[in-house]
N, C-alpha and C positions, 0 to 999 in steps of 0.2 A: 594685941587683945581681940579676939573673936567679938562681933555683936551680932547675934541673932534674932528674929523674930519671934519675941518671947511675949510679947503684951498683945492688949490687945487694941485695938488702934478704933481712937475716939476724934474723930478728926473735928473741931470748932470752928468752922467759917457759915458767911454768911455774903450774900452779893452785895457790893459798895459800887455803883453805877455800873455800867456797862460794862461784862466779862471780868470784872474783878472782884478777888476773894479773901478775905482776912482771917489767919488764925487769930485768932485770942488769947491768951492764958488769964486768968484768975484777978492780976492785977491791969488789966487794960493793956497792956502792952501784944503791938502784934509782930508774928515771928515768923518765916520764911515757909517751914516745915508743919505737919498738921502736931497739934496738940496729942499726949497723950494723958488722958482723967485730966484735960484743965491745965496740964503741965506739958512746959517744953522737954522736947528730948534735947539731953546732955549727954554726948557720948566724950567730947575735946579728944580726941584721935588724934595724936601724931603720929606720921611714919616714916618706915624708915627702907633705906633699901634692900631690899630681897638679897640673901645670902647664896654667896656661890650652891650651897646642898639645895638652896630651892632651886635656883636657877635650874640646877644639873635633873633635878626630877620633872622640871617640866618642857625638858629637852632643849632648853637654852642656853648661849652661850655663857660663860660664865665672866667677870666684870674685871676688867685690867686690876693689877695690882696698886699700891697707892703711888710708888714710887715712878709708876709707866704712865701714870695719869700726871705725875705732877712732873715727870723732863718733859710728856708732849706740851703742856700747858708751855711751860717756859722756853722751849726750844723756837730758834726763830726761821722762817724759811728762807732759803736761797731765792737771789733774783731769779735765776731760771725759774724754781718751782712759783713761785706767784705770777710768771708772764704770762697773755692771757697766752690761750689755745684752740687753735683749730680743730670744732668738731668733724670730722673728715667723714665718719659714719656712727648710726644708732644702732644700737642692736632691740628689737623687737622688748618689749615688756613680759614677762613672764606669763604665764597665764594664772586667774588666780583662782584660790582652791576651787576643787568641783561643788557638785551639791551634798555629796555623801562624806564630805572632810568634816570631821568633827576639830572646834577650832575652843582656842581661848582666846578671852582679850586679856594682855598685862596692861596694867596701870603704870606710867614712865611717870616722871616729876617733869619742869618745864624744861630740865638737861637734861630731858631724855633716859637718867635712871631708873630700873625696874625696879618698883612700889612695893609691886604684890598685882592680882588677878580682880577680875571681877567677880564676886564673892556670886554663887547660887541660893545663897539665903537674902532676903531683903533686909532693909533693918526694920526699927517701927515704926517710923515714915513709910513704910514702903515704895523707898528708894533705892536702887542696887548699891553695892557698900563695895567694900575693899577689904580684901581677904588678902594675907602674907602665906596661906596653904593653900598650896596646888590641889590637892583630891578632895575642896571645896568648891573649886573654882569653878564658876558656869559656862555651859557647855551651848555653844553654837554652830550654827550651817548659814551657811551662805546660798540664800533658793539662786536657780534660774535668772541671771542678770534679766531687765525688759529692753537696753542698750540705749537706758535713758542717762548711765550716766550715776544714778543712785543708788542706794541698794538699802532692802529691806535685810535684818539678820534676825533670823528663828534663833530663840533661847530655848533651851527646854528644861523641861516641868516649872512652869510660871502659871498662872491665871490666865495668861494673856499670851500672844503665839513670838512676840518681836520683842526687840529691846529698843525702846527709843523714847519719846519726849512725850511729858505732858506739860502743860503749861501750870505756869505756877501763878499765886498769887495778884499777882500785878496785868494781866492779860497778857496779849500779844503782842503788844509793842516793844517789839525786839530792836534796839538798837545801839551807838552807841554812847550813849549820854544815858538810855535808860537800865534803869534795875530791874526791868520784865526777864523772868526768868526759868526754866525748867526742869523737869525734876525725870531724872534717868531711869524709866522705870516698864513694867514689860506694858504693851497695848496691843491690840488689837490693828491689823492691816489699815494703811491708809489710801484709797482709791482715786482718790482726789486729793488737788491742795488744797492747804487749812483744815483740813479731813477731823471735824469732831468722833472720831472714832473711840471705841468703847475702854477705859484705864479705868483703875480702882480711886482716882481721883473726878470722878466724870466733869473732867475739864477739856480745853482744846488738845488735840494729840497730834498726832502725827509718827509713822514708822518708816517711811522712803526717806529717811533723814540723812544717810551715809554716805559720804566716798571713802573709796580706796586706793593707796597709792598703791599703784603693782608690782612693786620694788619691793619696798619697804614695808607692805602691806597696815602701814601705818589707816588711822580711820580719822576724816573730817568731819562733823557737823554742820547741818543747815536747814533754818526754818524756809519754807515755800510758805510764802503769804498769801493772800486772799486772792492777791493779783498777779499772783505767780511769779515773783523775785525770788530768788535763792536767800536766804541772810546765814551771814556763817555765824557760826557759836563757837563758847571754847567750853570746852568739858572743863569743869572743875569739882573737886574736892572740895564741903563743907566740913569743918574739922569737927566743930562745935555738935551737929547734927550724926554728921560723919558719913552723909546720902553722897550722891555721884550727882552734878547738875549740870544745866546747860544757861549763857547767856552772853549775851556782846558785851556789855557796859559790865564787866566784874569789879572795875574799880566802884561801879554808881550803888551795885549791888551791893557793899560791902560798906559804904556811905547810911546805905536806905536800913542794912540788918546789924548794924555791929558784929558780923559772924565772921570770924579769921577765916582765910578761905585761900586755894593754893590754885592755879590752874595745872593739868592732868594733859597727858598723852595716852589713846588710844592704839593697840597695835593686835592686831591679828596675828596669829601662834597655832600651826596647825598641831593637834596631839596626836604623836606619833606612839 
């Protein structure tokens, strides 16, 4: 099911202490995402693996047949195969995509199974969401790297030029036992750590949060604190709102809000 931005966003929030915001519905219950007309966004979307047709359309390899996966799972490695190996040489990693190479972001589940693409249409909470339709997948570009090992990723046709993080309603106290989270949303550029850049939420946001595996093109996300520490974030899909979000303590987010969630992975895929 495609979820498009068809409604005008009315975000009801107010400050509670330093740096904390609350989205509260008519009954006084707090929610993790902005409300629409005082009511929570309810999508309740369950993702399914992409079909081989969708994978072919995106220029991606097909999924293995079920009997191949079952045989692989049941197979036992021989003593030779599990024996330690000495690394003789290491092949240099391939170069990252050039700045003029258009890219999609493939979204996979926790087992690496492709479930969709980052949609060019934001949802009603103004967050990026997942689509199974390659023709409406967002287009991204990698700017020339600055040598820091962290990257901005440009996104086309959005109000702000980068895909990044805008802090959610619990502030920036990201940690293993904290429910603090952020929205995956278009943001402006971050020129320094803990940048209060422009974004639709008008919360603290950062764009230079991505690391890229040069071999697999898998993405990892990191929040940079005011002290300059890089805090690794988990990318997750919120079933209730359909939003893509970021946190450290995913279990604690669930305990705070009771919204079913699943961790997902991002992988860059060149458009050919």
